N, C-alpha and C positions, 0 to 999 in steps of 0.2 A: 447578379444572375441574370441571364438572358433565357426567352424560351424562344424558340423558332419553330414553325410548320409551313415546308413550301411542298405546291402540290403544280403540277400541269394540268390543264384542260382541252380538250378539242370537242366540236360538237356542231350540229347540223341542223340548226332550231326548224320546224316544220310545223308545228300547231297553234301558232298566234297570227292574230289578223294584223294587217297595219294600215295606215291611212296612207292616200294618195290624195293630190290635188289637182284640180282642172279649171280651166281658164272657162269662164261663163261670159262675160262680156268685157268691155276696156276696165270697170271698176269692181268687178266680182270675180271671186271665184269660189269653190265646192271641194268640201272634202269629205271623202267618202272611205269605208273600209274595204278591202280585198284581203284574198289569202296573199301571203309574202310571195316573193320572188325568192329565187334559190340563195341561201344563206351559209357562210362557212364563219366559224370563228374557233378562236383557240387562244393560250394564253399561259402563263406561268403566273401562279397567286401565292402570295406568301403574306404571314403574319410573325409579329418577333413586339416580346415585351419583355419588360425586366425593371430592375433599380440601377439607376446613375448615382447612387448613393443612398445614406440613410434616409433624406426626404425629396428625395426625387425620382419620380419612377415615369415609365413612357410605354405607350402602347404603338403598333404600327402596322398597318395591313393595308394589302392592296393586290393589285394583279396589273403585269405588263400583258396588253392583247392585239390581237390582231383580228379586223373584223372584214370581211368579203363579202359583196353582194352584187349579184347578177339582176338589175331590173331590164333587163331590156323587152322580158315579155310585157311590160307596165309601158312601154314606149319611152324609155328613157335610155340615160346612156348604158351602155352596157357593163361589163366586170370593172367594178368600182373594187380599192380597199384601203383602210387604213389602219394606224398603229399608234398606241396610246398607252397611258396608265391612268388607272384609279386609285385614289390613295385615302387612307384615310390616318390620321396620326393626332394622337394625344400626348399633352406633357402635364404632370400634377407635380404639385407641390404640395408639401406638409409643412407648413411655415412652425406649427406649434400641434399639440395635441387636440387643440380646438379650430384649429385656421388651416384652409386649405385653398388653395388657386387651380386651375385650368386653363389649358388652352388647347382648342381643337382645331383641327384643319380635315378637309374633305375637298376631294378633285373628281369631279367625273369629266374623264375627256370627251375628247368630240366622238359622236355616234352616229353612224351610216344611217340614212333613210332610203327607202326605195328612189325617192324624187331630190335626195341632195344631202343634208346632213343638220344635225344640232351642233352647236359649239358647246366647247369647254366649259364649264362652271367649277369656280373655288370658293370656299367657304371659309371663314374663320370666326370662332365663337371662344369667348374668354367667361371665366366666371370665377367667383370665389366665394367659399362658406364659412361659418363661424358657428360653432357651436357651442350654445349657452349651459345646456345639459343636454342628456343622453336624448328626451324625448320633444330637445325645441333649438332649432337652426335658423339662422338669416342666410338666406340665400341671395347674390346679386349675379346677374347673370346679362351678358350682350350677346346677342345672336346676329349674326351676320355683319360681323366690325365693319368691314368697307363698304357695306350696300351692293355685293356685288351678285345676291340670289335670281337669277333670271334666266330664263330659257328663251335661246334665239334659234330659231329653224330657220333652214336655208332651203328655199325649193329651187331646184333649177331644171327645167325641163323644156324640152323644143318648145312647147306653146306655153310656159309661164315663167316665170322669175319672180321669186318672192322672197321677201324677209319678214318673219313673224318673231316679234318679241313681246314676250311675256314676264313681267316683272313681280316680285313678291313685297308691295310698298308697306313701309312702315315696319321698324326694325321692333324687336324686344327688347327694352333694355329695363 
């Protein structure tokens, strides 16, 4: 049995603030908050779930999107756009009535910022559970299986080119 629920979106966000970077010297830059430039976003959202047999089930959700930004009021390049897909997927396997395993995948695609973009991120988690009795279980989980949880922001403006990377060090196992 499968269930699905597609929908479409179109929006022009106007109430959030955004970060902008500026060069202070050869070795320093500063980040300040300001009202965002004109943005337009839209896409197609979906989710599905169901069983692939008596012991295997899945869920899948995501959105195909486009985003457009005009940051010329901030001194950055004019109109820019991107398309992408954000996804979340889970696969659950019920080995026995007491044992289960799961693998999950999450993807956050490239996002535009007023002065550049943030790279895509993919994340894979796996886990298993053994139930000894209804009130006692043992769970084993590996988070970020491929050690890919990082945020990479690119600033590309006339006065500043910068790549900022933030990693989540230490996987949980």
